[in-house]
C-alpha positions in Angstrom: -97.4 91.9 80.0 -99.4 92.4 82.8 -96.6 94.0 84.5 -96.4 96.6 82.1 -99.9 97.7 82.9 -99.4 97.9 86.5 -96.2 100.6 86.0 -98.1 103.0 85.0 -100.8 103.5 87.5 -98.0 102.9 90.0 -96.1 105.9 88.4 -99.9 107.9 88.4 -100.4 107.1 91.7 -97.0 108.3 92.9 -97.4 111.4 91.1 -101.2 112.2 92.5 -99.4 112.3 96.2 -96.4 114.4 95.1 -98.6 116.8 93.7 -100.9 116.5 96.4 -97.7 117.0 99.7 -97.0 120.0 97.3 -100.1 121.7 97.3 -100.0 122.0 101.1 -97.3 123.2 101.4 -97.7 126.9 102.7 -97.1 130.0 100.0 -93.9 131.6 99.8 -93.9 134.8 102.0 -94.8 138.3 100.8 -91.3 139.7 102.1 -92.2 143.6 100.6 -92.0 146.2 102.8 -94.6 148.3 103.8 -95.5 151.3 101.7 -93.8 154.5 102.9 -96.9 156.5 102.1 -100.3 155.7 104.2 -103.0 155.5 101.3 -106.6 154.4 101.5 -108.5 152.0 102.1 -107.8 152.7 106.0 -109.1 150.7 109.0 -110.0 153.2 112.0 -109.4 156.4 109.8 -106.4 156.3 110.0 -104.2 152.7 109.9 -103.4 151.7 106.0 -105.4 148.1 105.2 -102.8 147.2 102.6 -100.2 147.3 105.5 -102.3 145.7 107.8 -102.6 142.6 105.2 -98.6 142.7 104.5 -97.8 142.9 108.3 -100.5 140.3 109.9 -101.3 138.1 106.8 -104.5 138.1 107.2 -106.4 139.5 103.9 -110.1 140.0 105.3 -109.5 140.9 108.8 -112.1 141.4 111.4 -111.8 145.6 113.0 -112.6 147.1 116.1 -112.0 150.3 117.5 -111.8 154.0 116.2 -109.5 157.4 118.0 -111.1 160.3 119.4 -108.4 163.2 118.9 -110.6 165.9 120.7 -110.7 163.1 124.3 -109.4 166.0 126.4 -111.0 168.8 125.4 -114.2 166.3 125.3 -113.2 166.3 129.1 -112.8 169.9 130.0 -108.9 169.4 129.8 -106.3 170.1 127.2 -106.1 168.4 123.9 -105.3 165.0 123.6 -106.4 162.2 121.4 -106.7 158.5 122.9 -108.1 155.4 121.6 -107.1 152.2 119.4 -107.4 150.0 116.5 -108.0 146.1 117.1 -107.4 143.9 114.1 -108.4 140.2 114.3 -108.5 137.0 112.3 -112.0 136.5 110.9 -112.0 132.9 111.1 -110.7 130.2 113.3 -109.7 131.3 116.6 -110.7 134.7 115.8 -107.4 135.9 117.6 -106.2 139.3 117.9 -103.3 139.8 115.0 -102.7 143.6 115.8 -103.0 146.3 118.5 -102.2 150.1 117.9 -103.3 152.7 120.2 -103.0 155.7 121.5 -103.0 157.2 125.1 -101.9 160.5 126.8 -99.2 158.5 129.4 -96.9 158.4 127.7 -93.4 159.4 129.1 -89.2 159.8 127.6 -88.4 157.7 131.5 -90.6 155.3 130.2 -88.6 154.8 126.5 -85.2 156.0 128.3 -85.4 152.8 130.9 -86.5 150.4 127.7 -83.3 151.3 125.9 -81.6 150.5 128.6 -83.0 147.7 129.1 -82.1 146.0 125.8 -84.8 147.7 123.3 -84.0 149.6 119.9 -84.3 153.3 119.3 -86.6 153.9 116.9 -85.3 156.0 113.9 -87.0 160.2 113.7 -90.7 159.7 112.9 -92.2 162.7 114.5 -89.9 165.7 115.4 -89.1 166.0 119.5 -91.0 162.5 119.3 -88.6 159.6 121.3 -89.1 155.9 121.1 -88.1 152.4 120.8 -89.2 148.8 119.3 -88.5 145.3 120.1 -88.7 141.9 119.0 -89.6 138.6 121.1 -86.8 136.9 121.4 -87.4 133.0 119.6 -87.0 131.8 116.4 -90.9 131.0 116.0 -92.4 134.3 117.6 -93.8 136.8 115.5 -94.5 139.3 118.1 -93.2 142.8 117.9 -93.8 145.8 118.9 -93.1 149.8 118.7 -94.3 152.9 120.6 -93.1 156.4 120.3 -93.9 159.3 122.3 -94.4 163.2 122.5 -95.0 164.4 125.3 -98.1 163.1 127.4 -99.0 161.6 123.6 -97.9 157.4 123.4 -98.6 155.9 120.1 -98.1 151.7 120.3 -98.0 149.8 117.2 -98.4 146.1 118.8 -98.2 143.1 116.0 -99.5 140.3 118.6 -99.3 138.1 115.4 -97.3 138.6 112.4 -96.2 136.7 109.4 -93.0 133.9 109.9 -90.4 134.9 107.7 -91.1 138.8 107.5 -89.2 141.1 109.4 -91.7 141.4 111.9 -90.1 144.5 113.8 -89.3 146.1 110.9 -93.0 146.1 110.2 -93.7 147.9 113.4 -91.4 149.8 112.5 -92.6 150.6 109.4 -96.4 150.6 110.5 -95.3 153.6 113.1 -94.2 155.7 110.4 -96.9 155.5 108.2 -99.2 156.7 111.3 -97.5 158.3 114.1 -97.6 161.4 112.4 -100.7 162.1 112.3 -101.9 160.7 115.1 -99.5 162.6 116.9 -99.7 165.7 115.6 -103.5 165.4 115.4 -103.2 164.9 119.6 -100.9 167.6 119.8 -102.3 170.9 120.5 -100.8 174.2 119.2 -98.5 175.8 120.2 -97.8 173.3 122.7 -99.3 171.1 124.9 -100.4 172.1 128.9 -100.1 169.6 131.7 -103.0 168.9 133.8 
């Protein structure tokens, strides 16, 4: 009769252990694509927070940086923009997970060189712009980047640490599609850019 008393306790212990192991598993990866249109809230005035959360897996990121769309004019030269938006984990090592930058140092030669050396060509994002994207080749690496050049303007989306199980290169491209039209068009004067 005592053996019957131990059986339920043993079964209960096993059930608790199985439940504990199941709770420690990672939650399923959200593989939903980034939105096709940017909408608020934004970080750094241009980067949609929902897209940042999806591609980095960080729900409450620390964000630093800004874009100055009149940096060239402020320096007395042609209009060009510059700046960056840097996204970090809020806990633990507070490491950077996403870096978006705008600078006046783009060249079509760089794009052609990177494509010749294995990067993929970006689909058209902004008329007249060219670009490339790539992902680190190792299976466990979630780093990916996309670069778009229009005249001198260069927009870079560097996913420093993405989400395992997502298509990180597709995320970098999708983020570029969300932000580059606004950054490039604001950074490019009308009717054309002059080189100083």
